[in-house]
N, C-alpha and C positions, 0 to 999 in steps of 0.2 A: 340365593335363596329367595322364593319368588311367590306368592298368594294359591300360583295351581297348582304346586305340590301338598296344599291343605286338604281334605275333604271335610274340616269340622272348621269352620273363621267363627270365630262367636264377636258379636260388635260390642262395644260399649264407650261410652265418653267421662274425659277425664271431668271430675270433679271437683273443684277449691279448697278441699281438705288435700288431697295430692298433688296437690303443687306447696313449692317450695319457694324463700327467697330469691330467689331465683328467677323463680317465676317460669320455671320448667317445673315436669313429674319429679317428684324423692326418687331416687333409685331403688329402693325395699317396694316403691307400689306394684315393680315392674314384674314381680314374681307373684304379686295379689290377682294381678291382671290374669296372667295362665294360670297362676291355680282356679280364679273361676274359669274360664275355659276349660280347663279341665274339666269339670266338673259338666259344664256344656256336652263334652263328649263322651262323658260314659252314659248323660243324657240321648243324645245321637245313637246312640248303640242299643239305647229300649233298654238300658241297666242303672233301675233304684241303686245307686252308690248305695248307701245304709244297707242295704240288702247283700250285698257281697258278703260281707263272714257264714251267714247263717246258708247262704247257699253256694259258699264254695270252698269254706272252711278253711278261710283265712283271710288276708287283707292287704290293704296292699300302704306299705312305708316309704317316703322316702329316704332316699338314700345320701342322691348325689344331685346337688341344683347348680347349674354354671350359668351364667347370665352375661352378654359381650354385645357392648351399647353403641349401635351405631347413628343416634341422633336423638333428638330429645320433642317429648310431648310435653303440648300444651292446657292449658285449662278450655275447657271445651270440646278439646279436640274428639273425634269420633275415630274410636282406633279398633283395627280387627285384629284378633287375635286368634293364630292357627296352632292348631295338634296333630302331631303326626307319631304314631307307630313306629318306631323305626327296626328296634329290635328286638327279640325275644329271648333269653337265654332258660338256661335249668330254672330261675328262683328271680335271676329278675327282669328290669324292661325295663328301653330305654324309649324316651320320650322326645322327639323337635317338637321347641315352640318358636313363632313367627311374631314379632307386635310391626303390623303396618298402620303408617296413614296414608291414606289411597293407596298406593305403588310404592312410600318409598319407605321401604324395608327399616326400625328403627331397635328394633333387638330381637337381640336371637338367642335362642335356649335349651338348653340340654338336663334333662330332670331322668333320672333313675330313679325305678321303683323298684323294691321286692317284697315280694310273697310271700306275707308271713303268717306265723303261728301269733294269733290275736293275745293269749295269755302270755306267750315267756317270750314273744318277740324273735324266736329263729328261726329261719330261714326256711318256705317249703318249695318243692316244684310247681309251677306255674301249670293248675289242673288244665289238660286239655280243651276245658269246655269256654275256661276265658281264652286260652291260646286261638282256638277257631275263633272263635268272636270279634277277637283285634285281628287278626287276619282276611276273615271276610269283609270284617266291614273298610278294611284299609283298603281291600280289592275289588270294593263296591259295590260288595252285595247287600241288600235289604237287612235292614237289622231285624224282620220284626214277619211275621206271618201272618196272615187272615182267614179265619176259619167262619164259616157262615153253615149251621145248622140246627136241630133240636136242642132241647130242654137235656135228653137223655149222655149227650154225648159231650154239651158244654154247660149246662147250670151249675157243675160243682166252680167250675173258674172264674163264671158271668158272676156267680154270688157270692164268689171272695172278694168281686170290684167293686159293685153295688154296696155289698156291705162296709165295703173302705169309704165308700164316698158319703152313702145315703144315710147311714148308719154311725160309724164312729166320727165322721165330721162334720153330717149336717144336722144330728140327733132326730131323724125322723126314725119312727115306728117299726121297729119288723113287720110289722104285722098292715102296713101301708106299702110298704116292698113289693113282699111276697104277693103275688096272685093267680086264679087258675088261667089266666090269661099266659103265664109263664109254660104251663105245657103241651100250649096250640102251637106260639108264638115261633117263629123264627130270629136266631141268634145270628150276633157278627159277634168276634171276641176277635182283639188285635194281643198275639203272643209273642214277648219276646224269643230269642235263639235257645234258650235256657229253660224255655217252656211256660213262664209267668205271664200271667195277663193281665192287660196295660188297658185296655179298652171292653168294654162292649156296649150293645142296643140291642132293642128286639124289635121285631118285626109285627104288625097282627094284621089279622083278615078285619074291618070294620063293619065294612060293609060290600056289595057287587060294585069294583072297581077303586075301592077305597080303603087305601090302608093305612095304620095310623102306627108311629114309629116311638116308641115309650122305652123309660130305661137309659137312660144315655148315659154310662157313667167314662171317665177316665182317672185315670188315677192319679192321688196329688199330683207326684214328682215329674208323671207327665206330663203334663198338660202344658198346653204350644207346641207341641210336637206335630201336630197335624193329625192326630191317632182318632180324633171325635170325630173327624173329616171322613176319617178311613170306614169306619162305621157308619158313619149314615150313609156316606157313598156306596158300599155295599152293599144293604139294605134297601135304598131307591134303585137303585140298579136290578136287586131280586122284582122287586116291586111290577119297577116296567116289565120285566122281561115276562111275566105270571097276570101281565093285561092291565094296572089296577092305572088310572088314569091323573087320582090326587094322593095324597098324602096329607096326614094329620097331625099337631104334636101339641105337648102342655108343654110350655119351654118356663124356667125361669127365667125370671124379666131378667136378672143379671147376663145371660145366657141370651137375651136376643138376638143383640148381638152378629153372635158364632151362628145366629139359624138365617137372618136375613142374607150373610152371606153366601150361605146353599142353596137362596134362591125362594124360602119363608115370609111370607106376610104374615101381620098379625090379623086375628080375628076377635072385635069386640072391644074389652077392657078387659084390666087388669084384674087380677083376685088372689083370694088368697087357698092357698095347695099344703095339708101336712106344714100351716105355718109358715106357708114359702109363700112370697108372692111369683103370681104364674100370668102368664097370658096363653093364651089358643094363638096356635097358627097354622097355617098349609102353603102348602105348592102345587102345582099342575105338574103332572112328571110324562112324560111321551119315552122315545130309545133313546136314552144315555149312554 
């Protein structure tokens, strides 16, 4: 088994609490490492794991887990944990796992999951939607689609993401989120292969050759996946194509680094907006 068989590889560092008296990782922790990487596997497919029962009418239960040890990890080692879907049966799925330190294979694992009714824990056939998502992901296909359009087409799903992030998570008043600009703005939306919205933003024409990006929101479970960058790049590309030369935005101070990496620079001093520290930012754009 080599690293290149895995599309999903999750990196973690061995902690003090995971090392035993032999000064190596206590063997049950390797299964925890694999379980942690398994969560990232679903995130890489843009599937919020907690939404599976509602979306697919069942849940996944471990039927069997097998580990084989080839070497030991030690305190502060950086480990790469790979997960791969190897087989999908009628109601069960076989996943392969590999734990590496650099290129050395330390642990191999196999996990059998069964798709089942959460109430009775009796098996059910793997839904075709889940089967297709797993097969497509392992074949290298993108787990998402990016849509750019108007409020009439994208507003319902964009609103769902914004409500989750701004209103439910941050406690911002709904009246401060919704405004008349939604109707005239161009909206970008990232959705997974089940059609669930994951991220959104909007582009408003502020003036001649001047655009403003606002209402950038990424679902909590999908942060640090690149989806925020994707909606930003989609809107900046559109702004450049229509002749805009400058883009403005209001950034929460906690997100300033994200926008800086996209080429934006701060303007002026921080201020409060809806009870949250913000700073104005801008960047020039050309052909992207």
